[in-house]
N, C-alpha and C positions, 0 to 999 in steps of 0.2 A: 186766395180769392178775396179775403177781407182787406188785405193790403192794397190790392188793385182797386177795389171799390172805394177805399178811402182816398186814393190818389185821384180817381175820377171825380168824386165828390168835391175834393179841394179845388180841382181845376175849374169845375163848373162855378163854384162859389167865388173863386178868385176873379173870374171874368165878369161876375155880376157886380163887383166892386161895392160890396155892402158896407154901410157905415152904421154906427150906433144910432138907434132911433128909427131906422128904416123899416118899411113894411115890405116884406117879401111874399110874392105869390109863387108857390111851388106847384106847378101843374103836373098831374099824374104822379102824385107824391108817393104812391106805393106804401111801403112800410116806414117812410120818413127819413130815408138816408140823407137826402138833400135838405129837407125842411128843418130837421133838428140840428144839422150842421149850421144852417143859416141862422137858427135861433140863437146859437152861441155868439154869432158875429154881430147881430143887431142889438144885442145887449138887453138890459132890463126895460128900456123904454121902447124897444122895437117890437114888431109883431110878425108872425108868419101865418099866411093863409095856406092851409093844406087842401088841395083840390084833387079829386079823383073820381072816376066813374064807379068805383067799388065802395059800397057802404061798409063792407067788412074791413077794408083797409083803412078807411077813415076812422072807424071805431078803434082799430088797433092803434092808430096814431093818437087818438084822443086818450086812450088808456095810458099810453106812454107819457103823454104830456102831464097827466095827473100824477104819475109816478115821479116825474121830474119836478113837480111843483111849478109847472110852467103853463098850466092850462089857461091862465088869465091873459097870456100873450099869444094864444093860438086861436085860429078860426078854422072851421072845417066845412068845406063846401062840396056838395055832390054835383059834379058837372064834368062835361067832356072838354077836351082841349080846344075844340072848334066852336064851343058854345059856353062861354064863361059869363052867362047872363047875370049871375048873382053878384058879379064884381063890377062896381060902377066905373065909368070912364075916368081915366086919369087919376086913379086912386092908389096906385102902388109905386114903389120906388124901383123894384126889380122883379123880373119874372125868370124862373128857371124851369127847365124840363130835361129829364134824362131818360132816354130810351122810351119815349112816349109817342112821338110822331109816327113811328113804324106801325102803330095800331090805328092810325087815322087816315082815312082816304083823302080828305080834303085838307092837305097840308097848308096851302095858301090861306085858308080860312083860319087856321090856328095862328099863323103869324099876324093876320089882321086883328084877331082877338088880343094877342099879346101886345100889339101896338096900341090898341084902344084903351086897355086898362092901365097902361103906364102913363105917368105924368110926364110933361115935357122934360127932357133930360134923363128920363128913366132908362134902365139898362136891361137887356135881354141876354141870357146865356143858355144855349141849347146844346145838348150832346146826344148824338144818335149813331147807332151802328149802320154802316152802309152795306146791307146784306146783298145788294146787287153785285158787289165786287166778287164775292166768293161764288155766287150763283152763275156768273157770266164769264169768269176767268178760270184759269187753271188747266191742268192736263185732262185730255179726254179719257174716258174710261174710269174715272174716279167716282167713288161714292162716299160722301162724308169725309173726303180727303184720302181715302184708301184706294189703292190700285185694285180694281175689280176685273181686269182684263180676262182672267181665266173663267169668270162666271158673268161675263158681260151681258149675256142674254137674260139672266135672272136680275141683274142690277137694273137693266133697262125697264123691266116690268115694275120694279119697286119705284124707280124714279118717276115713271109715268103717273103713278098714283099721287105722288107729292106735287108734281107739276100741275096735275088736274085740280088739285085742291088749292094751290097757290100759284097761279100763272105768273111767271116773272114780269110780264109787261102790264099786269092788271092788279096784282095784289099789293096792298099798301106797304107791306114789308119789303117788297122787292122792286117796286116800280119807280124808284127815285134814286138819285145820288147826291153828292155834296153840292153840285152846281145847282140842282133844283132848290135846295135849302137856301143857298145864297140868293137866288133869283126871287124866291118867295119873300125873303126878308126885305129885299130892296123894293119890291112891288108894294109891300105893306106900308112903306114909308120910313123904314129905319135908315139911319145914316151911320157913318163910322162902322161899317160892316166888316167884320173879320171872319176869316175861315181858316181852320186848321184841319188838314186831312192826315191821318196816320194809316199807313198800310203795312201789314206784317205778312210776309210769306216765309214760312219756316219749314224745314224738311223733316220735322218730327212733331208728333202729337203726344200728349200725355198718355202714359200707359193706363188703361182703364179696365175694370172688371167687366166681363161680358154681360152679366145680368143687369148691372146698372146702365150700361150702354144700350142694351136691347130694350129696356123699359123706360127710356127717356125720349123726349121729343125736342126738336129744335125750337119750338115755340108752342104756346098753349092751343093753337088753332089747328094743329096737325096731329095725326096718330103717332104713337111710339113706333120704333122700328119693329118690335114684336107684333104689334097690331097690323102694321103695314105688310109684313111677311104673311100673316094669316089671311089677309085680304087678297093677296096677289099671287102667292106661290102654293104649290101643292106641298104636302109633307115631305116628299122626297126632294123637291126643289129647295125647300127651306133647309133641309139637312145639308145639302150641297153648298148653299149660300153661306150657312153658318160655318161649315168646315173650312171655308176659305177665309172668311172675314174675322172670325174670332181670334186666331193667332195674331193677326195684324193689330187688332184693337188692344189685346193684352200686352203686346210688345211695344205699342206706340209707333208702329211703322206706317206713318201716314204723313200727309202734307197739311200744314196749318195755314189757312188764308183768312185774314180778317182786315176789315177797313172800318175806321170810326171817324166821325167828323164832329168838330166843335164849331159852332157859330155863335158869335156874340156881337151885339150891336147896341146902338143908342137911338132913342127917339129924339128927334131934333127939338131944340128948345123953343122954336117958333112954329107956327102952323105950316105943315108940309105942303110943298107945291105938288100939283098933279103929276103922277108918274106916267110913263109910256103905257100903252095897252098891255094888259096882263097876258095877252096872247103872243107877245113878242118879247124875246130876250134882249136885254140891253147890250148894245155893241160899242158903247163909249168907254174910254179909259176912265178910271175913277181913282182919284187920290184925295181923300177927304180929310181935312184937319179942323179940329174944333179950336176956335180962337177965344170963345167965351162960353160960359155955361151958367145955368141958373138951377137952383135946387129948391124943391117945394117943401114947405114945413110939415108939421105933424098932420096926419089925417084926423078927422073928427069922429063923430059918434058911430058911423056906419060899420066900422071894422069889427066891433065886438058886440054889437047889440042890434043895430039897425040894418044889418046886411041881409037882404032877402035870401032865404034858403040856407043861411049859415047858422051855426050854433057856437055859443061860447059861454063862459061862466062869469064874464065881467062886462060892465058897460062903462065907457069913459065919460068923464065930465065934458061938457061942450068946450070947444076950443076958444081961446081968448081972441080978442080983436085982431091981434097981429097974425095969429095962425089962420084966421079966416080970410086973409088976403092972399089967395092962392098965387103962388109964383113969386111973391114978394120976399118971403122969409128964406134966407139962405142957410138952412140948417147945417149943412156939411161944410160951411165956410169956403165954398168954391170961389175961386178968383178968376178974373179974366186973364187970358194969356196962357191957360193950360192947354197943351196940345197933345192930341192922341193920334198916333199913326194908324191909318186905316189900311184895309186890304187893297192891293193893286189888282184891278180886274182888267183882263185883256181878252181879246177874241183870238181863239186858237184856229188852226187850219180847218178844224171840223165845224166851225161856226157856232161853238158853244162857249159861254162865259167860263173862265177859270179864275181862281184866286190863288195868289202866291203870297204867303204870309210867313215872315220869319218868326221864330220862337221855339219854345219847347214842345214836347209831345206828351201824349197821355198813354197810359197803359191800356191793354185790351179791355173791352167792355164785355164781361161775361154774360150780360143780358142778351148778347147777340146769339147765344147758343143754348142758354140754360132755360129750362121750363119756368114760365112765369105766370102769375095770375093776370088775367086780362086787365089792362089799365094800370098795372104796377109799373113804376118807373125804375 
C-alpha cells in the first residue's frame, strides 16, 4: 500500500510542475502525504500551505513539520475545499488535492476556489477515485465484488441500507465521474486541461481475514459490514450470510473494480474570457497550446504571518521593489515558445464530453475503499 501511495503522490506532484521557491497549497492535506512531498520539491525558499477541515490532522502535520525542522516553511489553514477564504486571490503557484472532492457536494465551487487562489500561469493537480464506476457497473448479484447469488435475498437487504445512506445519484462520493471533473475545471476558467482515467477490472481480490473485513467500512460515512448486518438481518440470517461470504473473502474469490481520475490544468496568464453557462456542457472540440507563459515572483508577507486564520512560526521580510511588481518577475525562467499539449475533448454519441489523453497511468488509490478520517486526503 505504501508503494501505491508513493506512486500516487509522485504523479500528483509531477503534474503540479513545482519549482524551487514555489508556494504550494495542498487542499485536504490529511496527514501530509502530498504536502510534505511537495515541501521537498519547492526547496528551502518555497512554502507549503496545508489546508484541511480537520484540526486534528492539521495538528499532526504541524508536529511533523517541527520534527523535520521545516515549520518555518509551512502554513496551516483550517478550511474546506469549497471555501478557501483564508487564502488570498492569486497568491499560490500550485494547488493539489487527492481524494478530497469525493467528500464535497459542490465540486464546481472547489474548482472556482482553486482557480481564484492561483496566480496567472499557476497549476492545478487533482486526483480522485471515481466510485460511481464500481457502484454502477459489474455483474448483478455481487456484494463488495463477491458473488452472492445463493443468498441474494439477504444481500439485497444489506445493500438497501447502504444505498439509503448514500444514494448513488445524490451522494457526493457517487454522483460524479471524470467528465464532471473536466467540465468543472473548464467552467472555472482553467486552460490546458488534461484528464487521465484509469480503470481496473480484475477477477481476483486480495485474501482478507474475516474479522478485519467485517469490521471495516468503505468510507467514514457508512457503517461497517458487521454493523450493517446487525441492523438489517436476524441472527439466523446473519449466520447464513456469513457462512456464504466468509470463505469467499478469505480465499479472495471476488471481482475487483476500481476507477481513478487525474485532472491537471493551468490558469491562463491573462484575464479569462467568460465561459458558457455552467448549466450547459461544452460541445466544442478543444486543443489548447500555450505559446508563452509568465511566472510570478515570490509572495510577500501574508504567507507566514499575515494570512487570516493561518498559523506559522515565521514572518518574512517585506518583498523588494522588483518582487512587488506582480507578474513582472519570471522566477522560474519561463520562456516564450514553450508548448504544452492539452487534452482533446470531443462529443460522444451520448452527448457528454470525453477526454482522450496519451500518457502513463497511476496505481490504484486505496482511499477509494479504505476507512478514512473525514477531510483526509
